[in-house]
C-alpha positions as CSV (number, residue, x, y, z in Angstrom):
1,Q,-3.5,4.6,30.8
2,Q,-3.0,3.9,27.2
3,H,0.4,4.0,25.4
4,H,0.6,7.3,23.4
5,N,3.3,8.7,21.2
6,N,2.3,12.1,19.9
7,N,5.5,12.4,17.9
8,S,4.0,10.1,15.3
9,P,3.2,12.0,12.1
10,Y,0.4,9.5,11.2
11,Y,-1.5,8.6,14.4
12,T,-2.3,10.5,17.5
13,R,-2.4,7.2,19.4
14,G,1.1,6.3,18.2
15,E,0.4,2.7,17.5
16,S,3.1,1.0,15.5
17,S,0.5,-1.5,14.2
18,D,-1.3,1.4,12.4
19,Y,2.0,2.4,10.8
20,V,2.7,-1.2,9.8
21,F,-0.8,-1.5,8.3
22,T,-0.3,1.7,6.4
23,L,3.0,0.4,5.0
24,L,1.5,-3.0,4.1
25,F,-1.5,-1.2,2.4
26,G,1.1,0.9,0.4
27,M,3.2,-2.1,-0.6
28,I,0.2,-4.2,-1.7
29,G,-1.3,-1.2,-3.5
30,I,1.9,-0.4,-5.3
31,L,2.4,-4.0,-6.4
32,L,-1.2,-4.5,-7.6
33,S,-1.3,-1.2,-9.4
34,N,2.1,-1.9,-11.0
35,I,0.7,-5.2,-12.4
36,L,-2.8,-3.9,-13.3
37,L,-2.4,-0.2,-14.1
38,L,1.0,0.8,-15.3
39,P,1.2,-1.6,-18.3
40,K,-1.9,0.1,-19.7
41,L,-0.3,3.5,-19.7
42,P,1.0,4.8,-23.0
43,T,4.7,4.4,-23.7
44,S,5.0,8.2,-24.1
45,I,4.5,8.4,-20.4
46,T,6.4,5.3,-19.2
47,H,9.1,5.1,-21.9
48,N,9.0,1.4,-21.2
49,R,10.8,1.9,-17.9
50,F,9.2,-0.4,-15.4
51,H,10.7,-0.7,-11.9
52,T,11.8,-3.8,-10.2
53,F,12.4,-2.2,-6.8
54,F,9.7,0.1,-5.4
55,N,11.7,2.1,-2.8
56,R,10.9,5.5,-4.3
57,H,7.2,4.5,-4.8
58,L,6.9,3.7,-1.2
59,T,8.8,6.8,0.0
60,F,6.5,9.1,-1.9
61,Y,3.5,7.1,-0.7
62,V,4.5,8.1,2.8
63,V,5.5,11.7,1.9
64,Y,2.1,12.2,0.2
65,I,0.2,10.9,3.3
66,W,2.3,13.0,5.6
67,S,1.8,16.1,3.5
68,K,-2.0,15.6,3.5
69,Q,-1.9,15.2,7.3
70,H,0.2,18.3,7.9
71,P,-0.6,20.7,5.1
72,N,0.5,23.8,7.1
73,A,3.8,22.4,8.4
74,R,6.8,24.3,7.1
75,V,9.5,22.3,5.4
76,N,12.8,23.4,4.0
77,L,13.6,22.1,0.5
78,F,17.1,23.0,-0.6
79,G,17.0,26.2,1.4
80,M,13.5,27.2,0.1
81,P,10.8,27.1,2.8
82,L,7.4,25.9,1.7
83,A,4.2,24.5,3.2
84,A,4.1,20.7,3.4
85,A,1.0,20.6,1.2
86,Y,3.3,21.6,-1.8
87,L,6.1,19.1,-1.0
88,P,4.9,16.3,-3.3
89,L,4.5,18.8,-6.2
90,A,7.9,20.2,-5.5
91,Y,9.5,16.8,-5.7
92,L,7.6,16.1,-8.9
93,V,9.0,19.3,-10.5
94,I,12.5,18.5,-9.3
95,G,12.2,15.0,-10.6
96,Y,11.0,16.2,-14.0
97,A,13.8,18.9,-14.1
98,L,16.5,16.3,-13.3
99,N,15.3,14.2,-16.3
100,N,15.8,17.3,-18.6
101,G,12.0,17.5,-19.0
102,E,12.0,14.3,-21.0
103,V,10.6,11.7,-18.7
104,I,7.8,12.2,-16.2
105,P,8.8,10.6,-12.8
106,V,6.1,7.9,-13.0
107,D,7.5,6.2,-9.8
108,L,6.8,9.4,-7.8
109,L,3.3,9.7,-9.3
110,H,2.7,6.0,-8.7
111,G,3.5,6.3,-5.0
112,M,1.4,9.4,-4.6
113,F,-1.5,7.8,-6.4
114,V,-1.6,4.9,-4.0
115,G,-1.1,7.3,-1.1
116,H,-4.1,9.3,-2.3
117,I,-6.2,6.2,-2.4
118,Y,-5.3,5.4,1.2
119,F,-5.9,8.9,2.4
120,Y,-9.2,9.0,0.6
121,L,-10.4,5.7,2.1
122,A,-9.1,6.4,5.6
123,C,-10.0,10.1,6.0
124,I,-12.2,11.5,3.3
125,V,-14.9,8.8,2.8
126,P,-15.8,8.5,6.5
127,K,-16.2,12.3,6.8
128,V,-18.4,12.5,3.7
129,L,-20.5,9.6,4.9
130,G,-20.8,11.1,8.3
131,G,-19.3,8.2,10.0
132,R,-16.6,8.2,12.7
133,R,-14.9,5.0,11.6
134,A,-12.4,4.7,8.8
135,V,-13.2,2.5,5.8
136,V,-9.7,1.0,6.1
137,S,-8.5,0.2,9.5
138,T,-5.8,-1.9,11.2
139,P,-6.9,-5.5,11.7
140,V,-7.0,-6.6,15.3
141,V,-4.7,-9.5,14.5
142,L,-2.0,-7.0,13.4
143,V,-2.6,-4.9,16.5
144,D,-2.2,-8.1,18.7
145,L,0.9,-9.1,16.8
146,C,2.6,-5.7,17.3
147,H,1.6,-5.5,20.9
148,W,3.1,-9.0,21.4
149,L,6.3,-8.0,19.7
150,E,6.5,-4.9,21.8
151,G,5.8,-6.9,25.0
152,R,2.6,-5.1,25.8
153,G,0.3,-8.1,25.7
154,L,-2.6,-8.7,23.4
155,A,-5.1,-6.0,22.7
156,G,-8.0,-8.0,23.9
157,D,-6.6,-9.5,27.1
158,G,-6.0,-6.4,29.1
159,G,-2.4,-7.4,29.7
160,G,0.8,-5.6,28.9
161,G,1.0,-1.9,29.0
162,D,-2.7,-1.2,28.2
163,E,-4.4,-1.6,31.6
164,G,-8.1,-1.0,31.4
165,N,-8.2,-1.4,27.6
166,D,-11.1,-3.5,26.4
167,G,-9.6,-4.0,22.9
168,P,-7.8,-2.1,20.3
169,A,-8.3,1.6,20.6
170,L,-10.6,2.8,17.8
171,V,-9.7,6.2,16.6
172,D,-12.0,8.7,15.0
173,V,-10.9,10.0,11.7
174,D,-10.4,13.7,12.6
175,G,-6.8,14.1,11.7
176,V,-5.9,10.4,12.0
177,I,-5.1,7.9,9.3
178,G,-5.8,4.2,9.7
179,G,-8.3,4.6,12.6
């Protein structure tokens, strides 16, 4: 029997390697787009405020992906219930309001932009192309490393906690990111 953790908001198979890959994709995407894209934006948007630490970018990357995965989930934002699909927009409005309407929260938009790229490549493109395999998927090396760190054995050796597993579980993209 395979290891499953259905409490994971990202993966029905509950693989920590998938979550690590998602975070690595987000970190690399945020860093690359910060170097290549943000300097080209007009100063009326950025106000020459460039970030050194990307904690809010990565947080909203994860929030955006989660909200796309669970659009009908109910969340409570400062006592106001709303659907998870509107959570990123609500945070943008709050961020804009907290800046007195003067500065667009570019860090939130940046994280959501990279999150949208990941969601598009992992879920939308395979469905449009009729395939069952995600365009971006967790490398087997990362799956093996996480299995080794968790003491479950390598994905390809049948050891550890995955008896009868011929390799890393490939996940179809129906409701799963990173498959």
